N, C-alpha and C positions, 0 to 999 in steps of 0.2 A: 391198820387196814383203812381207817377213815382218812388218815393222812394221804395214803396212796390214791384213794378215790378223789379226794379234793384236788391233788396235783394233776390227776388225769383230766378232771373236769376243767381245771384252769387251762391246761394245754389245749384241749379241744376248743374252748371258747376264745383262746388267744390266737387261733389260726388267722392269719392275715389274708388280705386279698391279693398278696403276691401271687404271681402265676407264671407258669411255663407256657411259652407260645408253642403250639403244636401246628404243624403244617402237614396236610395229607395231599400229595400231588400225584400219587399213583405211578410216579416215574421209576420207582424201584421194583415195579411189578413186571411180570412177563406180559407183554401186549402184542398185538398183531393186527394185520389187515388180511382176512377178516379178524375181528376181535377174538380174544381168548377168554373163556369162562373162568370166573374167580369165585372164591368163597366169601369175599367181602371183609376179611379179617386183616386189615393193614396196620392197625394201631391199637395199643392197649386202651386208648382213650375214647375210641369211637368204633362202632361196628356198622356195617352197611348191609342192607337187604333189599329185596324187591317183592313185588306181588306175584302170586301164581298166575299163569304158568311161566312167567318170565325168568330170566337168569341174568345175573350181573356179568358184565363183560368189560375187559380192558382193551381199549381201542388205541392203536398207535397211529394217531392222526392229529394230536394236539399241535397247535401252531397252524396247521392247515385249516382246522375247524375252530380255532380259538383255543385259548388255554396255553399252558407252558409245555413245550415238547418234552418227552415224546408221547405221553399217555394221558388219556381221560377215562373216566368210568361212565358206562352207559348200561342200559338194561333193555333186553329184547327177548323174543321167543327163541332165538337161536343165533349163533354167530353169523349165519347167512340170511337173517331176516331182512325184509324189505324196509322196515323202519325200526327204530329203537326208542319206543315210547312207553316202556315199562316204568312204573314208579321207582324212585330211589329213596330209601329210608335210611336215616342216620341216627343211631341211638348212642348217646354219650354216657360213658361209665360214671363220670362226675360232671355235674352241671357246668356248661361252658359259657364263657363271656367273651366280649369283643370279637364276635364271630363274623366272618365274611366267607363268601363262596363265589366261584365263577360258574355260571351256567353257559354252556357252549353249544355250537353247532345249530343255531336257529336258521331256518330257511324261510320262515314266514315273518310278517310284520304284525304288530299288535300283541295281544295277550296270547302267549304260546304255551303257558303252563301256570301252575299255582305252586307257591311255596308255603307249606304249613309249618308253623313255629310253635312248639310246646315250650313254655318258659314259666318263670316264677309268677308272672302276672296272669297266666292262663294260656290261651291259644289264640293265635292270629294267623290270618292268611294274607299273603301278598301276591299280586299279579307279577308274573315273569313276562316282561315285555321284550319282544324281539324287534329287530329292525330289518330283517330279511337278508342280512349279510352274514353268512355262516362263519366268516373268519373273525367277526367281532365278538368279544366277550361280553356277556351280560353279567357285570360284577354286582353282587348283592351285598351291601354293607348292612349287617344285622346287629351292629354294636349297640343299638338302642334297646335291645332285648336282653334282660339279665337272666342268668341261670337257665340256659337253654338245655333241655334234656333230650329233645328229639326234633329233627327236621324231616320234612317230607317234600320231595319234588313229585308232583302228581298232576293229573288232568292234562297231560301233554297232548297238545293238538298240532304241534309242528309237523309238517309233512313227513320228514324223515326221522323225527325224534330229536332228543337232546342228550347231552352228557354233562358231567360236572368235573371240575378241576379246582385245585388250589383252595381246599377247605382249610381255613386258618382260624384258630380260636385259642383262648387262654384257659388253662385249668389251674385251680388253686393248688398251692403247695404250702405245707406248714412252715411257719417261720422257724428259724433255728431255736429260738427260745421255747417254742411249743414242743419241738422234738426233745429238747433237754428236759422239760417238765415231764413229758411222757416217759422218758428213760428213768428219771428219778422216781416217779410214781411206781414204775415196774419194779425197780430195785427195792423200794420200801415195802411193796406188797410181798415180794419174795422173801425178804428178811423176816417179816412178821410171821410167815407161815412156818418158819423153822422151829 
């Protein structure tokens, strides 16, 4: 049994920083004009939510309002709301690295929202700065932050609200040697119990 525990511990500690690149662009979701309500479950690696009383919405207007066609994610009181300025929260199942995201559909110039980043070093807030051209993407490279567990797009002051697109990040995967050690540890533990 000790042998199995040692192998399991070695496998866990030998996990490398190798990662799979995950891209969430909402383009495989049903969207529309007006937008269509969604539950925010698009990926096993990240879940999306918003603040009450808002709802998450898939808008088919990407390209026209920035982002990659056809869809973006936004949040508002209803599909027919006058603006879409609900917060958008992203919670990661496993801490993410090398993260970037496009904030889209700004109509105003200057600081139009805030981006909150929960990461291994604590919490940081960044200004989301618009240029007043709703077809330009506000690309945010957050690769300087390690082990991100949550992102929040909040305090949206843009006249008609904002959306997000092209969330991209790395998630760690065990190295093949780690998987082999885990398997050996499991077999050894099973043999000992007989």
